[in-house]
N, C-alpha and C positions, 0 to 999 in steps of 0.2 A: 171231769167235768159235769158241771152240775146238770139235774134234772130237766130244767126250763130249754138249756142249750144240746141235748139230746134231744127233745124231743120237735125242737123247731132241723138237725140232721134230718135228721128219718123226716120229714114233711118237703124239704129240699130235696129228699132222695127219692119217697117212692111221687114228687112233682116232678122228679126229671123224668122219670122211668114212663109216668104215666104219659109223657109229652114225648117220650122215641117214639111213639108208633104215628101222631101225628103225624113226625119229622118227615117220615119216614114214605109221605103220599106226594110230600112237593113238587112243585114242577121246576125247570125252569124254562124256556121260550129264548132261545138266539133266530132274529130273520135277519137272512141276508139277503138282498137287493145287487140282483147285477145288470147288466144290457146284450148281458151277450147268451142268447138262448139256448138249454137243453139238447147236444143233440138227438136221434132217434133213440127210444132204448133200444137193449138188443137181447135177442130172442131169447133167455135162456128156456133150461132142460130143468123142468119142476120133477126132483125126487121121488118115489111117491112117497103118500102122507107115514106119518110119522104120530104113533097114539100121543096126547095128552099135548099136541105140538100146533103150529099154525105156519105156515106160509108166506114168510115178506117178502116179497120180487126184489132183485135192483133195483139199483136207482142209479144213475149219476149226479153224484156231489160236486160241490162248485171248492178250488182248491186253492183260491188267490192267483192264478191267475188261469188256472186250467176247469175245467170238467172229469171228474174220477170217475169211473165205473166200477160198486157195489156191487159184488153180490150179493144175490136175495142169500135169505140164513133162515129159521129156523128162531120162531120166538114161542116162548112157550104157552099154553094153553088158558086166558084165565075166565074163566066159567063167567058165565053172560058178561063179557063183553068178542067185540069184534077188534080184526086188525083194520087202520087203514095203511092202505101204506101208504109210503112217500111219490109224495107228487107237484114238480114247477106247475109257481101259477105265471102268469099274462098277465100286468099292470103296466097297465099304458105303453113303456118301451123301457118296462124292467121287466124282471122274473126274481119268484122269490120263492122257496124253496119253505112248501110244506114238510115240516117233520112228519114219519110211523108215528101212532096212539092205536093205544086202543079207550074205542066209546063202548058205551054201556048198549046192550039189545033193544031193540027195543022202537019206538017216535026219533031214536037222534038218525036209526038208519035205512025210518021207511023218506025223510027230511034231505038225508044223504041219495037216497036214489032218483027223486025228484030233483035231487040241485043238481047231480052227472047226466041227466037225461038230455 
């Protein structure tokens, strides 16, 4: 292999290594709109706090023809972020599930509290 090809190969490998961390932060969003409102949330017994984790409460997920309850779970805490739980939003006669996700602490949290009032 020529020296030129070795340099190109090394550059490609280095570029791939640099690009991998950026790709790991990609998010995929899927929206499901249905005409059936979710049942009321179930009452869950929240376990005692776990160091380094936050509780993500249970929610109703749509599985093609009916809602299915998903139990609450522990999510590994992310410094500087807070967990926003899954929730159903009514849009006219349809319902859309907003998936749970992390948001940065700060102005986003203030806006969310104002919106949910």
